[in-house]
N, C-alpha and C positions, 0 to 999 in steps of 0.2 A: 569660730563660726558656729552658728546655732544648728543643731541637728534637726533633721526632718523627723516627723512622726514615724515614718517607715524605718529610718536609721535607728531611732531609739528602740523601736519594737524589735528589730533584728538583734540589737545588742542585748536587750533584756532576755530574749530567747536563747541566745548564745550562752550568756552567763548562767541562766537557769539550768541549761543542759550540762554545762561544764561543772557546775556546783554539785551535780549528782555524782560526778566522778572526780573528786578533788585531787586524787593522786595520779590521774592519767594525763599523759601528754598527747595532744591531738595535732594532726596536720590540718591545714585549712580544708583540704579535700575531705577528710574524715568528718569534719564538722558539717560541711555542706551536705554530705550524705546522711548524717546521723541525727541532726536536730529535727525532731518530728514535726515541729510547726512549719518548717520550710516547705514541706510537701503541700501545704495549703496556700502557698503564695500563688498569685495569678501568673507571675513571670517566674521562669526558672531561677533558682538561687545559684549563683556561680561563685567561684573562689574570688573573682574580681570584685564582687559585691561584698563578700564576707571579710576579705583581708583588711580593707580600711576600717571596718567596724572593730575588728580585733586590735588593730593598731590604736584606735581611739580608746578602747578598753585598757590597753596596756599603758597608755599615757595617764589614765586615771588610776592606775595601780590595781586594777581588778583582775587582770590576767598577766602572765609573764611569758616572755618569748625566749626560746633558746634555739640553737642550731645544732643539729646532729647529723653527720654524714650528708651535709648539704641540704638537709630538709629543715624547714622552719617548724618548730613545735611550740604549741601554745598550752599553757597550764593555768587552771583556775587559781586565783590567789584569794584565800579566805580572808575576809575582813577581820579586823581586831575584835569586833563585836561578836562575830560567829565563834572565834577562837575562845573568847571568854565564856560563851555559852557551854562549850564542850568541856571546859576545865572543871 
């Protein structure tokens, strides 16, 4: 299914924020609170809105998901292009 512009925007902002902390694991709640752009949204950004975006990003291989002590943790996955830049 095609993503809406709002969904695409949210995914871009999530990825951009997570890329700044490539070794950090985030809960969905932490991302909701910490992504600066979310504060400018007209409606409150909730974990219910962010989780499907993270799941979509995971299916595209841009973030990874793990479970620790019952919590779902998300981590930024650097693309091969970025890794080559750093080499």
